C-alpha positions in Angstrom: -1.6 -0.4 22.3 -0.1 3.0 22.4 3.1 3.7 20.4 3.6 7.3 21.5 6.6 7.1 23.9 9.8 5.4 24.5 9.9 1.8 25.9 6.6 0.9 24.4 7.9 -2.2 22.7 9.7 -3.1 19.6 8.1 -3.0 16.2 9.2 -5.2 13.3 9.0 -3.6 9.8 9.2 -5.1 6.4 9.6 -2.9 3.3 11.4 -0.4 5.4 13.3 1.0 2.4 10.2 1.6 0.3 8.2 4.8 -0.2 5.9 4.3 2.8 8.1 2.0 4.9 10.9 4.6 5.1 8.5 7.3 6.3 6.6 5.0 8.7 9.9 3.8 10.1 11.1 7.4 10.7 7.8 8.3 12.3 8.0 5.4 14.7 11.6 6.1 15.5 10.8 9.7 16.3 8.3 8.4 18.9 11.0 6.5 20.6 9.9 3.1 19.2 12.6 0.5 18.6 12.5 -1.0 15.2 13.5 -4.4 13.9 13.7 -4.1 10.1 13.3 -7.3 8.0 15.8 -7.3 5.2 16.8 -9.8 2.5 20.5 -9.0 2.2 22.7 -11.4 4.2 24.9 -8.7 5.6 22.7 -7.0 8.2 23.2 -4.0 10.3 22.1 -3.4 13.9 18.4 -3.4 14.2 17.9 -5.7 11.2 16.8 -9.3 10.8 17.6 -11.2 7.6 14.7 -13.2 6.0 14.0 -14.8 2.7 10.3 -15.4 1.8 11.4 -17.3 -1.4 13.1 -20.0 0.7 10.8 -19.5 3.7 13.7 -18.6 6.0 13.2 -16.5 9.0 14.8 -16.7 12.5 11.6 -16.9 14.6 13.4 -16.6 17.9 14.7 -13.2 17.0 11.1 -11.9 16.8 10.5 -12.6 20.5 9.6 -9.5 22.4 8.1 -7.5 19.6 4.8 -5.7 20.3 3.7 -5.1 16.8 4.5 -5.9 13.1 4.1 -3.8 10.0 4.4 -5.7 6.7 4.7 -3.5 3.6 7.1 -5.4 1.2 5.9 -6.6 -2.2 6.8 -6.4 -5.9 5.3 -3.4 -7.8 2.1 -4.4 -9.5 1.9 -1.6 -12.1 5.5 -1.4 -13.2 5.7 -4.1 -15.9 3.8 -6.7 -18.0 2.3 -9.5 -16.0 4.2 -12.5 -17.4 3.8 -15.9 -15.8 7.2 -15.4 -14.2 6.4 -11.9 -12.8 3.0 -13.2 -11.5 5.0 -15.8 -9.5 7.2 -13.0 -8.2 4.3 -10.9 -7.1 2.7 -13.9 -5.4 5.9 -14.8 -3.6 6.6 -11.2 -2.5 3.1 -10.6 -1.3 1.3 -13.8 -0.5 4.3 -15.9 0.4 6.0 -13.2 2.5 2.8 -12.5 4.4 2.2 -16.1 5.2 5.8 -16.6 6.3 5.6 -13.6 8.7 2.2 -14.5 10.0 3.3 -18.1 10.7 6.4 -16.9 12.5 4.5 -14.5 14.7 2.0 -17.2 15.6 4.8 -19.4 16.8 6.2 -16.9 19.3 5.8 -17.6 23.0 4.4 -14.1 23.4 2.8 -13.1 20.0 2.7 -9.4 19.2 -0.6 -7.5 19.8 -1.1 -6.4 16.2 0.0 -7.1 12.6 -0.7 -4.3 10.1 -0.2 -5.5 6.6 -0.4 -3.9 3.2 -3.1 -4.8 0.6 -4.7 -2.8 -2.2 -8.0 -1.6 -3.5 -7.2 -3.9 -6.5 -9.2 -6.3 -4.2 -12.4 -4.8 -5.7 -11.4 -5.1 -9.4 -12.9 -3.1 -12.2 -16.2 -1.6 -10.8 -17.1 1.0 -13.3 -19.0 3.9 -11.6 -20.0 1.7 -8.6 -18.8 3.0 -5.2 -17.2 0.3 -3.1 -16.2 0.2 0.5 -14.8 -2.4 3.0 -18.1 -4.3 3.0 -18.0 -4.8 -0.8 -17.1 -8.2 -2.2 -13.9 -9.0 -4.1 -14.0 -8.4 -7.8 -13.1 -10.7 -10.7 -9.7 -11.1 -12.4 -6.2 -11.8 -11.4 -5.6 -8.7 -9.3 -8.6 -9.3 -7.0 -7.6 -13.0 -6.6 -4.0 -11.9 -5.7 -5.3 -9.4 -3.1 -7.7 -12.0 -1.6 -4.9 -14.5 -1.3 -2.6 -11.8 0.1 -5.0 -11.0 2.9 -5.9 -14.6 3.6 -2.2 -15.3 4.1 -2.3 -13.5 7.4 -4.8 -16.0 8.8 -2.2 -17.8 11.0 -1.6 -14.6 12.9 -5.3 -14.0 13.3 -5.9 -17.5 14.5 -3.1 -17.0 17.1 -5.1 -14.1 18.6 -3.1 -11.3 16.9 -5.2 -8.3 15.8 -4.7 -8.1 12.0 -5.4 -5.0 9.9 -5.3 -5.0 6.1 -4.4 -1.6 4.6 -6.0 -1.5 1.2 -4.0 1.3 -0.4 -5.1 3.3 -3.3 -2.7 5.3 -5.4 -0.3 7.1 -3.0 0.4 10.7 -4.0 3.9 11.4 -2.8 7.3 12.3 -4.3 9.6 9.5 -3.3 8.7 6.5 -5.4 5.4 5.2 -6.4 3.4 6.3 -9.5 4.0 10.0 -8.9 7.8 9.5 -9.2 7.2 8.3 -12.8 4.3 10.7 -13.7 5.5 14.0 -12.4 8.6 14.2 -14.5 6.6 13.4 -17.7 3.9 16.0 -16.9 6.6 18.6 -16.2 7.9 18.0 -19.7 4.4 18.4 -21.1 4.3 14.7 -22.0 1.5 13.7 -19.7 -2.0 12.7 -20.6 -5.0 10.6 -19.7 -5.0 6.8 -19.9 -7.5 5.5 -22.3 -10.7 7.6 -22.4 -10.0 8.8 -18.8 -13.4 7.9 -17.5 -12.0 5.2 -15.1 -12.1 6.1 -11.4 -8.9 6.5 -9.4 -8.9 6.2 -5.6 -5.9 8.0 -4.2 -4.4 9.1 -0.9 -1.7 11.5 0.1 1.5 10.1 1.4 0.9 12.0 4.7 -2.5 10.5 5.2 -1.3 7.0 4.2 1.3 7.1 6.9 -1.2 8.5 9.4 -3.6 5.7 8.7 -0.9 3.1 9.2 0.1 4.6 12.6 -3.6 5.0 13.6 -4.2 1.3 12.8 -1.2 0.3 14.9 -2.4 2.4 17.9 -6.2 1.8 17.8 -7.0 -1.6 19.5 -10.6 -1.5 18.1 -9.5 -1.6 14.5 -9.1 -4.9 12.6 -9.8 -6.3 9.2 -9.7 -4.3 6.0 -9.3 -0.5 5.8 -9.5 1.4 2.5 -6.6 3.8 2.7 -7.9 6.3 0.2 -9.1 9.9 0.4 -12.8 10.6 0.6 -12.9 12.1 -2.9 -11.9 9.8 -5.7 -11.5 11.3 -9.2 -11.6 10.0 -12.7 -8.3 9.6 -14.6 -9.2 12.6 -16.7 -9.7 14.7 -13.6 -6.4 13.4 -12.1 -4.6 14.3 -15.3 -6.0 17.8 -15.4 -5.1 18.4 -11.7 -1.5 17.1 -12.1 -1.0 19.2 -15.2 -2.3 22.3 -13.5 -0.1 21.6 -10.4 3.1 21.6 -12.6 1.8 24.4 -14.9 1.8 22.4 -18.1 -0.8 21.1 -20.6 -1.7 17.4 -20.7 -2.2 16.8 -24.4 -0.7 13.3 -25.0 -3.3 10.7 -24.0 -2.2 7.0 -24.0 -4.8 5.1 -26.1 -6.2 2.0 -24.5 -5.0 -0.2 -27.4 -1.5 1.1 -27.0 -1.5 0.3 -23.3 -2.7 -3.2 -23.9 0.0 -3.7 -26.5 2.6 -2.6 -24.1 1.4 -4.1 -20.8 -1.1 -6.8 -21.8 -3.3 -8.0 -18.9 -1.8 -5.4 -16.5 -3.2 -2.6 -18.6 -6.8 -3.7 -18.1 -6.5 -4.6 -14.5 -4.3 -1.8 -13.1 -4.2 1.1 -15.6 -7.6 1.1 -17.2 -9.6 -0.5 -14.4 -12.1 1.8 -12.6 -12.2 1.5 -8.8 -14.2 4.1 -7.0 -13.3 3.1 -3.4 -14.2 5.2 -0.4 -12.8 5.1 3.2 -16.0 4.1 4.9 -14.4 2.8 8.1 -12.1 5.7 8.5 -14.9 8.2 8.1 -17.1 6.3 10.6 -14.2 6.4 13.1 -13.8 10.1 12.7 -10.4 10.0 11.0 -9.2 13.5 9.9 -7.6 13.7 6.5 -4.8 16.2 6.1 -5.3 16.3 2.4 -9.0 15.5 1.5 -8.7 16.9 -2.0 -6.4 15.9 -4.8 -5.3 19.5 -5.3 -4.1 19.6 -1.7 -2.3 16.3 -2.0 -0.5 17.3 -5.2 0.5 20.6 -3.7 1.9 18.9 -0.7 3.8 16.3 -2.7 5.3 18.8 -5.1 6.2 21.2 -2.4 8.7 18.7 -0.9 11.0 19.1 -3.9 
């Protein structure tokens, strides 16, 4: 399916107000693609469809005629302590919403050609120095279990003959939202530092490349299954810290000890902040995908230049 001209079919988009959703939506609109945004508020505007994954409500008939779906909504994994209540919220917003959308698409008289849905490299868990790619197995712990369930929730769409792509995002380096929105201001004040001993691997991707991969997955009929949306050059947390400090012309002298992170964030600290995931984009490289920002220095320069 090609999405590069007007009249190519409507695309439904969830998470349209998020960091990536807003940019992907704008890119599709610029190509003349009509959008149907999934929103949770009851008062909707033209081009919006109200849905509620918590109560499993969605007007299936209003999805008729769409050619593709992009599903990006989900509660932030690394923003707060993983209490039992917040785990339920993460599961509902990721697993529940994916299942609801996949089941709705499968019921359509003419299902869309493709469903591109978000996932995360948290699928692989804490891997130490081991390099992982799309052929690697799921790791151990809560986060890998969540990501596995998240991807499996799209099965109804796959069984209906819809091409399904799981975008396993690494840390997205951009300015509007995400981790950088929290980190950059701290580093500019000289309050940044490594997390723990800094030896854990971080797989990252520039916002520009993350959006390009999503659009590429939509347009390429031969792509299905998991895609690691990460740059080809992962770095350790200590390296990331040095590069970010250099980019904002500050020192990074205030490390956050592992014990302090565990006290503040509990289980989330070990599985999201201190976990080492050295993921590489094997399938993108094999397909000849060209990264606009293959190095962290380039990605940071691009993100900070937008200010």
